[in-house]
N, C-alpha and C positions, 0 to 999 in steps of 0.2 A: 373251517379255519382258513383255507386257501381263498375262499370267496371273500371273507372279511379282509384278508390281506390285500386283495386286488382292489376292494373299495377304498381302503386307506391309501393305496398307491395312486389311484386315479384322483383322489382328493388332495394329494400332496402338493400339487402346484398352487391350489387355492390356499392351503395352509401356509405355504411359503410366502405368497403375496401378502396375506394378512399379517403374518409374523414380521415381515420386512417393514410394512407400513407402521406397525406398532413400535418396532425398535427405532425406526427413523424419527418418529415424532417424540419418543422418549428421549432420544439423543438431542434432538433440536431444542426441546424444552429445557434440558439441562444446561444448554449453552447460552440461554438468555441471561442478560445482566440482572442483578438483584433489584428488588423493589427499593425505591428511593425512601430514605428516612425523612420524616417530616420535620418541619422547622422548629417544633417544640421538643425534639429529641433531647435527651440529657447532654450536658456540655461535653462529656467524654466520648460521645458518639459522633461519627462523621455523618453529617446531614446533607444530602444532595439538594434539598430544598433551600437550605441556608446558602449553599454554594451558588445555586441558581439565582437567588436574589442578588448576590454579589455580581454575578455575570450580567444580569439585567442592568445593574448600575454602571458597570464598566463599559458595556456596549449599548448604552441607552439610545444612541443615535442609530444603532444597527447599520452602520456604514463601514466601508473598508478603511483600514488604517495602516497602510504600508509604511515602511521605514521612511523617516524624514518628513512625513506628512504632518499637517497641523493636528489632525485627530490622533495620530500616533503619540504626539506629545501630550495631548489631553489625557489619553488613557494611561500613559506613564504616570502622570500626576495623580490620577485616581488610584493607581496601584500604590503609590507612595502613601496616599491617605489610608488605604487599607492596612498597610504595614504599620502605620502609626497607630491605628485603632487597636491593632494586635500587640502594640508595644514591642515591636520587633525593630531593632536598630538596623540601618541599611546604609548603603552608599550607591551612588550612580557612577558607572564607568562610561564615560563619554570619550570615544576615540574613533579614528579611522581604522578600518580593518578590511581585509579582502578574503574572498573565498579561496579554497585550495584547488578546486577543480577547474576554475576558469578565472580570468583576470577581472573579477567583479568585486567592486568595493563600495562601501557605504560608511557614513559617519553614524555609529550606533550609540545607543544609550541603554546599557544593560543595568538591571536592578539586582542588587546583591543584598539579601537580608540574612541576618545571623541570629540563631537561637543558641546561646552558650551551652556548653556541656561541662562535665566534670573535668575534662581535659581541653586543651586549646586546639588540638588537631589530632588526627585527620578528621575532616568534615564529611558528613553525608550530604551530598548535594541533591536537592529536589529541583529538577530543571524542566522548564516549559518556555515557549516563546510567546510574546504578547503581540507581535506584529501580525498582519494579515497580507494576503495577496491583494492586488488592486481591485479585484472584482468581488470580494467576499467580506462580510463583516467578521468572519472567522470565529463563530461561536463554537464550532467543533474543532477547527484547526486554527488556533489552539486555545481558544478561550476556556473550553471545558477543562483542559489541563491546568491552566493558570489558576482557576478558581478551586479546582480540586486540591492543588498544592496549598492555597491560602486557607481553605477549610481544614485540611490535614495539619497545617502548621498551627492553627488555633488549638487543635486537640493536643498536639505534641508540646506546645508551649505550656499547657496546663500540667503536663506530666514531667516536664523537664525539671532538673537537668538529667540527661542521660550520660552515659560514659563518653559519648562522642558529641561534638557540637553539630548543629544542623545549618546548612546553607540553603537559602532559597535563591535560586538562580533563574531569573526571568529575563530571557535574552531577546534581543531585537534583531531584525533583518534575517531571521531564519529563512524566510521565503525568498530571499535574494541570493541564497547560497550558503546558509549556515554562518553568516558573517558575524553575528553577535557571539555565537559560541566560539568562533575562531578568535575573536577579540579577547574573550575571557581566557581561554585555555592557552593562548600564545602570548598574551601581553600582561595579564593581571598577576601580581605576585602571589595572590591567594590560591591560584590554580594549582600550585605545587602542594598545597595543603589539603586538597580534596582526595579522600581515600576511596570513595565509591559514589556512583551517580545513579539516580533513578530518573529517567527521562520520560515525560508524559506527552504523548502526541495524539493526533486525531486525523482521520482521513474519511470524512463523511459526517453524518449527524446522528448516528445510532450504532448499536451493536455492543458486544461485550468488550471490555478492556482486557486485551490479551498480552502476555509476555511475547513481544514481537521478536526480540533477540536478546542475547546476553553476551557478555565478554567470554573469552575462551575458558578460563578457570572460573567456574560458576557454582560450585557446590554450596558454598555458604549463602550465595544469593538465592539460589533455587529453594534451599531449605527455609530461608527466611520468609519467602513468599507463601509457601505451603503451610507454614507454622500457624495453626489455629485460624486458617482462612478457608471458609466454606466455599468461596466462589473463585478460587484460583483457577485461571484459565490460560491456556497457551500450548503451543506445540514447538518442540525444538526443531521440527521440520521447517518452521518459518526461518530459522537461521540459514538453512540451506537455500531456501527460496530467495531470501534477501541478498545473499551473496551474488546472485545471478540477476538482480534487478538494478535498474538505474536509480531507483529511489534512494533518498537519504534523509536523515534526521540529525538534530544536534548531537545525538548520542555518538554518531560517527566521529565527531571531533574529539569527544572524550576518549573514545577507543584509540584514536591515533595518538593521544597523549598517554596511552597505557594506563588509563584509569578504569578499573572494573565497574560493572554496573549492569542494569537492565533497562530495556527500552519497551515501554508500554504504548499500545495504540489500539484504536478501534477502526473498523472499516465498513460499518453498515451505512446504507443509503449513499453509496460512493458517487452516484450521479451528482450529488450536492457538493462534492469536494471541489474547492476553489471556484465556486459559483455563488451568485447572490442567494441561492437557497441554503447556503451554509450560514444560517441566521439563528437568532435566539429562539424564535417560534418553532423552528423545525427540530431543534436539538432534543433528543431523548434524555430526559433527566436521569433515567436509570443508568445511563452510561457514565454520568458524573459520579453516581454512587459507586459504581464498579471501580472507576479510577481511584476514588478515595479509599476504598477498602484495600485495594492493592497497595497504595502508598503506606497506609497505616500498618498493615500486616508486615510488610517488608521492613519498614523503618523501625518499628518497635523492636523487632528481633535483631536487626543489624546494629542498632545503636547500643546494644548491650553486649556485643560480641567483639572478640579480638580480630583485627583485620590483617594481622601479619601475613596470613595466607588465606586465599579464597578457596582453598581446597582443590579437588580434582575437577575434571570436566564431567558434567552431568547431562544426561538427556532427560527430558521431562515431557509429560503428556497429561494435560489437564482437561481433556475433552472426552473422556469415556463415561458417559452418563453422569457427568458431574464429579467423577472421582479423579483425583490427582495421583499420578505415578511418576516416580523418578528413580534413577539409578546411575551409578558410575558408567560413563560411556564405554570404558574398557570391559565392563561386564556384559555388554551386548553380545559379544561373540560367544561368551560362555553360555548365556541363556539360549542362544541360537543352537549351539552344539547339543545341549541337554534336551531341548525340545525336539530337535531332529532325531535324537536317539529314542525318545519316547514315540515319535512318529514311526520310526523304523520298527520298534517293538510292536506297535499296533498293527502295522502292515504284516509282519511275520505271523502274528496271532490270527489275522484275518484269513490267511491261507490263499490270498489272491496271488495269481501267478505274476512273476516279474514282467513277462511280456505284456500282460494286460495293464500293469502299472505304467510301463513305458508308453504304451498307447495313450493312456489317460493323461500322462504328462504332456505329450505332443498335442493332443486334442485340446488341452487347456490353453496352450499358447495360441491355437487356432481360434478358440472362442474369444480370447483376449483381443486378437487382431480384428476379428469380424465385428466385435462390439465397438471398438474404437473407430474402425473404418466406416461403419454404418453411420455412427454419430457425426463423424467428420464430413461424410458425403452429403448428409442431409443439410448440415449448416453451410456447406459449400453451395449447394443448390439454392439455399435461402439467399445467399449473397449474390448469386447469379440472377435469380428472379426479381429480387427487390433492389439489387445494386448495393446492398448494405446489410451488415449485421450490427445491431445496436448493442453496445456494451451492457447498458442497464435500461432496458425498455420500460416505459411508464406502464404499459399494459404487458405484463410479463408472462401471462398464462400460455400464449401461443409458443413462446420459446421453451418454457418448462415442459409443456406437453411434447414438443418436438424433441427435446432432449430425452425424455422418458421413452417416447415411441421409437425414435431412431435407434437408440441403444438396445431397446428390447428386440427390435428386428435383428440386430447383430447377434444378440444372445440366442434367439431362436434359430438363426442360421447355424451357429456353432453347436447348438443342442441337437439339431437335426442330423448334422454330420456325426457327432459323437455317439448318439444312440444306435447308429448302424453297426458300431464296432464293440460297444461296451455296455455293461449293466451299470446301474446307478452307483453302487458301492465302489466299483472299479474306477469310475470316473471321479468320485469324491476323493479317493486316495491319490489319484493322479493330480488332481487340482491342488491338494495340500502339499504334495512333493514339489510341484511347480512353485507354489508360494514359498516353500523353504529355500528354493534356489534363488528366487527374487530377494528374499530376506538376506541371504549371504551376499549377494551383489550390492545391495543397499548398505549393509553393514560395513563393507569394505570401502565403498566409494562415496557414500553419503551418510556418514556415521550419525549425524544429528537427526536423520530421518529414520533410523533403524527401529526405534521403539514402536512406531505405528505398524510395523510388520511383525515384530517379535511378540508383542502381547497376543495378537490373534493366533500366532503359531503355537505359543505355549498353551493357550486355552484349547485351541482346536485339536492339537495332538492328544491332549488328555481326554477330550470327549471321544475321539476316535478309539483310544485305548479302552475306555470304559464300555463303548458300544459293543465290543467283541464279546462281552459277557451277558448281553441281552438276547432275548429271543428274536429271531429274524424278522417277525412281523412288526416289531417295535423299533427296529434298528434305524431305519431311515427317518422316522419321525423324531427319534432322539437326536439324530445327527443334525437336525435343524438348529440345535443349540450351538453348533460351530459358528453360526452367523452372529451370535450375541456380541462377541468382542470384535468380530471382523467388520461389522457394519460401521461402528464409529470411525474406523481407520480407512473406510472406503466411501460409501455413500454418505456417511456422517460428515465428511469434509466438503461435500458438494455445496452446501449452502454458504459456507465460509468462502469457498473459492469463487462461487457465483458473485458474492458481494465484493470481493477484493479484486478479482481478475476480470470479471465481466464476460459476456458472450463472445466478444471479439477474440478472447483467448480461451475459447471453448476447449482447445487442445490440452489446456492445463487441467480440465475437469474430466475429460474422457478416460484417461488411464485408470482413475479411481473407480469409475463406473465399470470399466472392463474387469478390474480385479474382483469386484463383487460378482460380476457376471460369471466368472469361472467357478466361483464357489457355489452359486445357486443353480447353475445349469443342470447338474444331475437331478435336481428335484423337479425339473420340468420334462423329464424323459417321457412321462406318461401323458403329456398334453396332446390334444388333437392339433397337429401342426397346421393343417390346411385351414381350419376354422380360425385358429389363433393368429396365423399370418394375415388372414383376411381382415380380422378385426383391428389388430395392431397397425397393419398397413394403412387401413382407412383412416384411423385416428391420426397417424403420422402425416398422411397427405393433407388432411384437413388442417392440421397445425401448420404445416409448411405453406399451404395456400393462404391461411389467415395471416401468418407472419410476413408473407410476401406482399400482401395487398393492403393490410390494415395500417393506418398511421399509429404507430406505437408510442409516439411522444405525448407527454402530458405536461402540465405546468409544474407538477412535482418532480417529473423526470424529463426535462426538456432536451431538445437538440442543442448541442453546444456550438455556438457560432460567434466568432469575434469579428468586429468591423475594423479593418485596418485601412488607414488613409496614408498614402505615400505622396509626398510633394518634393519633387526635384527642384531645388532652388536655383540650380544652374541653368536648367532648360525651361523652367516655369511650367512643367508638365505635372499633372496630378492624376492619381488613380485611387480607386477604392477597391479593396480586396476583402472578400468574405472567407474567413478561415473556417471551413466546415468540418474539420476533423478534430478529434478529441485532443490530440497532442499539440495543437496550436502551432503547426508548422505549415509551410507552403508546399505540401506534398503534391506529387504529380497525380495522385489518385485519392483525394480527400473524401471524406464522408459526403454522400450526395445531399445537396440542399433540397428542401421542400419549399413549396409556395407558402407565403408570398415572397420570400427572400430571393428565390431563384429567378424571379422576373427582373431583378435589379442588376444582374450581372450576366456576363457571357459565360454560359455553363459548358460550351462546346470547345472553345479554343483556349490555348494557353498563351501567356505573354510574359516577357521579362519586364517587370515594372520597377525593379530596384536597380538604380544606376551602378551600384557596387557589385551587382551579380548579374551581368548580361546573359549568362547561360542558365540562370535559375528561373524556370518557368512557373508561373502562378496560374492556378485555375480560379474561376469565380471572380473575375475582375471587371472593372468598367472605368472609363475615363471620367475624370472629375474636374473641378475647378480649384483655383488657389484658395487657401485658407486665409490669406492676408495677414498671417501671423509674422512676428518678427523672427528673423533667423538667429540661430545661436551664434555666439561670438567666440573666437579664439585669439588670444593675444600671445605673440611670441615675445617673451621677455628678453632673454639673452642666453648666450652660452654660459655654463657654469665654469668652475675652475677646471673641470674635466672637459676638454675640448670636444669630446664625443657625447656630451650631455647637453640637453636643451630644456630650459625652463619655459613652461607654457601655462596660460590661465584659460580655463573654459567656463562659459556661463550660458545658461538658458535665459533668453529674454522674454519668455512667455510662461515662466513658472512650471516648466516641464519636470516630470519626475525622474527622467533618466537621460543621460548623455552617453553616447558610444563613440569612441574614436577608433577609426580603422586605418591602419598603416600597412602598406603592402609588404610582402615577405622580403622583397628586394631591399627594403630599408634596413634590414638586419637589426631590428630593435631587440635589445637584450632584456631590459627590465624598465620599470618606472618606479618613481618614489612618490608616495602620497602620505601626508602626515609623517609619522615616524617609520612607515613601512616601505621596504623595498620588495617589489613583486617581480619575479621572473616571468617571462612570457614566451610563448611559442605560437607559431601560426596555426590557424584552424586547418584541418585536413578534410573537412566535409561541410556540407550545408552551404547557405548563402554567403557565409564569411570565409569560405575556403580560399586559402592563399593570403589571408590578412591576419595581422596581429590585431586583436580586439581588446579594448579597454572599456569595461562597463562601469559607469558611475551611477549608483542607485540613490534614490532619495535626495536628488539634487535640489529641485524647486528653485528657491531664490539664492542658493549658495553660489559663491565664486570658488571654483576648484583649481588649486595650484598643483601642477604635476612637474616632475623632472623626468624627461625621457632619456634613457641611456642606450646609445647605439654601439654596435661593434666598431663601426667606422662611419661617423656622421658625414652625410653628403648633403650639399645644399639643395634646397627646393625638392624635398621629398613630398610627393603628392599622396593624399589620402582622403578620407571622408569623415565628416562630422555629422552625427545623427542626434537629433533632439526629439525625444519621445515623450508623449503625454497620453494619459488615458482619456483626456477630454477631447471630444471630436469637434471638428468645425461645424458651425451652425447650418451650413447647406446640406449636411447629412442627416438633418432631423427626421426627414421622411423615412429613410431607411432605418434610422434608430428606433422610431416608433413602430415600424413593421416588425422589428426584432423584439417582440414581446410575446407573452403567453407561453407558447410551446417552444420558445427559443431562449437561450441564455448564454451570456459570455462565460468564459472559463479561463483559469490560470491567470496569465498576464492581461488577458482580456482585450478590450478595445484599445487601439493605439493609433495616434496621429503622429506620423514620423516625417520630420523635416530633414532633408538630406542635402548637404552641400560639399563641394570639393574644397579641400584646404591644402595649403602648402606649408611645410615646416622646414 
């Protein structure tokens, strides 16, 4: 019997690896979006194929359509045609509006469609934006959301009237700072009649449509989604992540207006986000299907409910092998206490000494640290050897193997230390008590993330309690079951984090790997450490070497490089700058350029090339020649009735998409008026515009823009800068433009030709 036990014990690491791989793929498969329904599906069924045909019609040019552009207007007219086909009455809200985070304005054209209900209000608003960034046709961001709403509206129109009316809110200029949403929720009278919002977004071209965030009181909303919906997917953990990220969606504007709702988004193939690869051909049609099923499930339930209260705050988890769980947030602490009591009962029954439990607790923290540190160290070495860590490499297997190998080394280090002091069972109990403490900390300080710790604790403590009634030779094998619910909350999140955060933010991934490491480390006590270290170490070194030397960019996942042309109209000096970092800023240490683009610029020295920012140094620059374009014009009309206000008119004379007016902090600009809006301003405190008030005018093209500038105390001859910005580059840059093809791609605002001149107001 003892001999059989030893054989099982030595085979336990193999069983653990096989079991982990099985659970990981089971979890991964459960998170895939549903299969698309075909175009011949019954009318009452959401069909992604029908929606996709609409998308191909809307985006048949497959080109960018930012706010104010001619193609933006064409697509708006096509959307109107679609609403008329559906016999949905609509109106167009055309107005000037501005962002809330910065002084960025645009003249927007929002589309508002209405499906009547049994009552006149409040409305359920289904919201998505139809504009794109200047570099993408926007199939994923946010064409998929727009056509999902249209197809869902077709189904809901058949079933109407519901108790509540439905509003289709298709906003403009989201990509310029949520400006269309600001226009609706701050200016339109119907905004006060909206009772709930479902916002549909995209950040890539594939992946499951997940509940990205909800309003604070969300019980009714969460229940509506999970009601008869087989593919409900999302983590309330995302609420905590989103609070700490600079990203934003139109839903933020609705939340500031105190309107409850849910924000849906997908993040697969995020290398395509805001690039030409965000096109109709690359879009995964299953993502549209998932969007649609989310919309219909939530809408059908909400439209028949009383909205006087949205209930309590709920936490939710829709990623545990496809099963959805939800409960009142205040119950998290109760679940934590009860499961901890079960864990204590299991510990008492096990007759393990308290001293050994304490050692297991401490050694668990050591294993967590060694796993995270080992992973971080290897990716740091990767950045040193290659000069770069790619967020979403086109050839991703070296990175994935490096992640597995480096963290496995950390696990083995922790395991080697732990087994010198403890037996497997003692370490298992120590790991779960460590988990219980982490759960307490998360429950108190990150309550929306508590459920990903509580569910494994509840299940794990019960398994530990039951194991005490089994024969010793079966106990360790049985305790592998503790990993069943723990894996979706740890390793099960890795793929989603890899897609959304990328490898530049590998530190967001490593803690979850470390948490799984502390739970499985006891099952590796019997492994031959010397041999295992050698094998895992060799694999890790090979992955590190490959990742450091191999060109990991592909046409499907290219390097993001923008071409910026700066022309100082005062000095007649011009420069070209290649923005080689993902965030599209002139950082002091951007992402290294590869050939052939590197040969076009100075990659060693930095230079101040923007006249308004003499201390802001750019990398990857070269001298250029004049574009011969007409300079932008500014006309000072006159003082207004208020002697501290000045009326001015701005115009681009080359059909540029943006104009930026910079005034120094010393001018004491208080606000400006545009259209019917008065916008307060404050000087920038960082970046190239530091010390300036900046007014961004988006979607300008051939418009003449009238502003009233309001000063605290107007002084004559205030000097500033006027910048005229177009995504069309001058012809003499054709060679570098052609070189930027294949494994290179523009991103976000993309290529920019910037004319700069000094102005006096």
